[in-house]
C-alpha positions, 0 to 999 in steps of 0.5 A: 673959942667960947663956951656956955656953962648952964650949971655954975655953982657961984656968981663971979667965979672964973674957973671952968665948971663943966658940963658946958656947950662950946664953939671952937674956931679951929674947925671942930665947930660945936660940941659938948663937954662932960655931960653925964651920958656922954660916950666920951668926955667931949663930943663934936657935932659940927657944923664946921665953918660957922663964921664967928664974926656973924651973929648966931642964935643959940636956943636951949631947952632944959627940963627937970625930971627923974632927979636930973636936969636934961638938955632936950634941945640945942639949936643954932640958927634954927639947925638942930645940933644934938639929936638926943637928950643930955643929962646932968644929975648933979644940978638937980635941986640945987641953985645954979648960975649961967656962965660964959667964957671965951678963950684969950683974945676973943669975945662973945656978945649976948642979947636977951 
């Protein structure tokens, strides 16, 4: 179980800073947490059954417009995960940092 946080407020901090995008090994698959336009605080998208021991390519497309930052596209291994844009207006015009976290005893490896 791990998550990607595109708008962390500081380098080196360790607490969770939503919004984030995550993968859960409990069968829920992929999802997001606490984006401005989320119908609930947490949305599960699937696909379920991704093997965490295999390499997966995640791709994000972000854009800034209308005083917000938008996640316009999220794909994993070429498959579209979200079918509508997510927004996070609190990040607009601020310096933010990328972050990753894993649940205890698990690992995430990055390349490029």
